[in-house]
N, C-alpha and C positions, 0 to 999 in steps of 0.2 A: 694572898697564902694560899687559899683554894687552890691557883693556879699550881703552887710549888707544890701542894701535895698531890695533885693530879700527875705531875711530871715524875717524880719520886714513885707514886706506884705504877705507873708506865714503864720507870727504870728497872724497879725490880721485877714484873712482868715478862719484859725482856731476858734478863738474868734468867728467871727459873726456867723460861721456854729456850734457852739457851744451856743452859744443864742439864733439862732433859732430852734434848735431842742429843747431844755427845752421848749421854747415857746409852742411849738406844741405839748409838750409833757404831758403840764398844762394844755392845753385846752381840749385836749383827755380826760384826765385823770378828769376834771370837770363834763366830762358828765356821768361817772360811779358812781359819789359819789352823793350817797342818800341825804346827807345834803349839796351839793353844789348849786350853783343859775343857774342851768339851769332851762330856763322858757318855753321849749315846748315837747311834746312829741309826735315822730309820729308813728301812728298804719301802719306795714307797710307788705305786702303781696297782694297776688291776686290770681286768681285761677291757682289752679297746683303747686303754690309756698309754702313755708315757712312762716311762719308771725311773727313778734316779733314789740317788744316797744322798740326803742330807744330813747334816750336824747338827745340834742342839744339846740341851744341858737339864739333865732329870728333873733338878730341883726346879726349873721353870714349868717342865712336863708337868710334876707332879703340884704345882701350886696352882694348877689350873683345872688337872682332872685327876679324882679320885682311882679313875681305872688306870691309869698311866700311873699312878704312885706304886699301886697295886704291883702292874706289870716289870716297873721298875726293878722292884724290890723282890720280886721273883726271877726277874733275870738277871740280878748282880750274885746271886747264890751260885748261878751255874757259870759264872764269866771269867776267867782267867787273863784277858788282855789288861795291863792296869794304867793308867792314865799318869803321864809323866809329869812327877812332883806331886801326886796327892795320895798316891799308896791305895786308890780304889780299882776299880774293873772297868775298862769299858762294856759296854751292852750292845746289842745292836735288837732291832726290833723291825718286824713288817708293819706298816700300815698300808690297809686295801683303800689307797684314796689318789686320786691322780695329782701328780707334784706341782701342777698350779694351783689348783682348789687347796693344796696343804699348804701352799705358800700364802695366802693371804690369812691361814689359820696361824702359821710358825708367825706373821708379822703382829698378829693381833696378840699372841702371847707375849712378845718381846717388847710391844709399844704401846697395845694398850689402844690402837687404832686398828679399823680394818675398811679396806674397799671391799665390797660384795658385788662380782661381776655376776648375770645372769644366768650365763653360762656354768658357773662352777656352784651357784649358792644352792641347789637343793643337791648337790654330792655334798657340801660344805654341812648340811642340815642334816644329811643323814650320820656322816662322820663325826660332829660335833655332840650330835643324840647318843650313839653309839659310848664315846668316851665321857660321856657327862660333861661336857665343857657348860656349862650353864648359861654363862652371858651369852655364848654365839648362839646358844639352841633359842633363847630369845630373839636374839637379832634377826637370824636369818629367817625363823619364822615370821616375824613381823614384817620381813621383806617379803615371803612369799605370799602372806595372804593380805598386805594393803599395797603394794606396790607394783600389782600384776597391770601392765601396759600393753599396748598393740605390739611394739618392740622387743617385748623380754617373755609376755608370755607362752611362745612356742616353743623358745629355748629349755624355760622352767618346766614345761608341760611334758618335754622329751626327758628332763632329768628324773622327772617324777616317777615316768615311767619305767626307767632304768633301774630306779632302787625302789620301784614298786610303793611308794607313799602314796596310799589311799586316797588322805585326805586334800593332801596337795594336785593330785591329780583332780579330784573333781573341783577343787575350787579353779584349777585353768581351764578345765570343760566346761563350766558355768560363764566365765568369762569367754572363752572363745564364743562360744554359743548366742550370748549376745551380741558379740562383735563380730561374726561369720564372714561379713565383705572383708574389714579391715584387716582381719587375724589370718585368714587364708591367704586373702592376695598379698600379704609381706613377706619379705624376701627369707624370713626367718622360719617360714612355712616348712619350710625344706628338712628344718630341723624333725617335726614329727614323723616318726616311723609309719610303716603304710599301715600296718594294721587297725591304727590310731585315725587316721583319716579315713579308711572307712567307716568306723565308728563314728565320729564327727559327722561324715554325712549320712549316717541313718537315722539321727536326730530329727526328728519331724517339726522341731522348735531352734533348729538352725538358722539365725537371722542373713540368710545371702538368697540374692537372686541365683537362680540355677544356673544360667549361665555365666555368672561370676564363679559358681561350685566348678564347673566346666573349666576356665580358667586358672583356678586355682589348682588343679591336678594337674593339667599340663605345665604350669608354670613349677611346680612340684617336681615332674618328672623330669623337665630340661634340667632344674638343678643339681638332680641324684644324679643322671646319666647324662651329662655333657656331651659327651661321646657317640652315643646312640644314632643310629641312622633311624630316619622317622619309623619304618617299620619297627624296629626294633625297640623303639618305645611307644609304640602304639602294643605290642606283645607284653612289654613291661605295666604298662598302665591299665591292661584289661581288666583286671579283677575291680580296680578301685572306680573305673568308670562306671562299671554296673550298678556303683551306687548313684550316679549321678541321675536325674530326677529329670531325664529329657523329654519325655511326656508331658510336664508341664511349664519347660520354656517355650519363649514364642519361637515363630514357626520362622521368623525374619531373621532371629539368632541362630537358628538350626541352618539357615541358607548360609547366612554372610561369615558367621564364626565357628560354627563347628566341623559342618564340611569340608570346608576348603584345607583344614588343616589336615585331613583324614589320619586320625588317630583312633579314631570310634569305630567298631564291629558295626557292620552295615547292619546285621540285624537289631541293633539299640536305636539305630536310625529312624528303620523302617519301623519298629515298634512307633517310636514317637509320632510319627508320620499316619500311622494308622489311626492311633487315639485320637490324635485331631480329625480325620476324616471322619471318625464316627460320631462327634461331637464330644468327647469328653468319655466314650465308653468303648468299653475292650471284652470281649466275652472270652472265656476260657482262657484268661492270662498263662496259667497255672500251666495248662498244657502246651502252651507257645514257647514258653521259655522254660529252660535247666537250671537257673540259679536262682538261688535261695530268698534273693534280695528282690525279685522279678515284681513282688505284689507292691511294694513298697513306693517304687519310681509313680505309679498313678497317683500316690497320696501326694498332696499341695502341704506344703510348710506352714507351718501357722507361724503367721506374721503380726509382729509387736507394733511398737512405738520407730519403726525404724523411717528412715530418708529412702524411699525408691526410688530413687536416681541411682542406676547401675554404678555402682561401686568404680568400675572401669572406664565409665566416661566421665568422673569427676576430675577436676583440673590436677589433683596430687597424684593421678594415675598415669604410667605412661607406656603406651600400647609398645612403645621401643624396649623395655624392660621386657620382653618376651625372649630376647635376644640369652640364650641360657649363658653368655657371658658372664652378665652381670650378677647371676646368682649362684655365684662359688660359692664354699664352706667360709671363706674368709669375710663376706659380708655380715655375718652373724655376728663378728667382732666390732663392725663397726658403728651398731646401734647398743651398744653398752650404754646403762647408766650406773653410775657410781652410787652406791649406799653407803654412808660413812659412820660410822660408829665409836663415839666417843666415853670411854668408862668412866673417866672422871669425873665428868658431869654427868653421865647416866642418862642421856639423852642420846634421841635419833636424829639425822637428820640426812634429808635427801637432796643429793648433790647433781 
């Protein structure tokens, strides 16, 4: 008897899942049907992103967002394009959001489920906060706060910087400072803008060996400017290299790793060797160097409880990866992690 009950329960669940799937499919299909009953066109795009026009239903927007509800009401009063068979006007609205990021949000609105991609998480959080889509604000906040990982934190930081989300920026920075070697030598580090790379290198508590900081800058540069000659790349990286603390680097690393690449200004190399030659003392440093960061190069980074085996010498790190072809922007997507949000169970699951 228990077995029969179990089978009946499973059969009912299968029917419920099938009906829900068909319902969701019908809603999504109606958005792409030119003769369908969609009544809102959203013009998507922001500076630096693609652009798209997507169709949806105002009652779905209004059900999830009080801001959209108000905007739909206001737009309705000014619109004259009628929906076939409905006697109401079609309306158009502009949404400052990358189309790919919006796709995740709209899928949630119509299905109740969302896969969060790291490269869109911060933007989606910003958009959902603006439109008061509270369940998604909660979901994306939990993702950004608790799901920082080596493969995702750089992309999240870049997005947080773009939308000036200070709390998210601070969380990402603190994670990177604690895991400097792994995060800065990760292929996704190329997503971090130049001014933030300099800022991270300027922290005394960045957990990274100086030779690794140098290699991270080289990798960043080759990923961002794959077509540059060595001379061009050296010029592009000159500002960031001033934040690498070459005087704190081992002389062998200077000779074997830094100098052969020819990407560092000779004044920085001579400064480092002079510092070593004087036993760690260098007088009148400010007079000999014109850049504002010169003094910090002589300060040792604070070392916490980290493995002092150089990250680039560990088995997981490949020197062959320094070919810039391995670090195209497409590699960011390869390390994405899925974050699923199921509203029916009000639960969060990392997949």
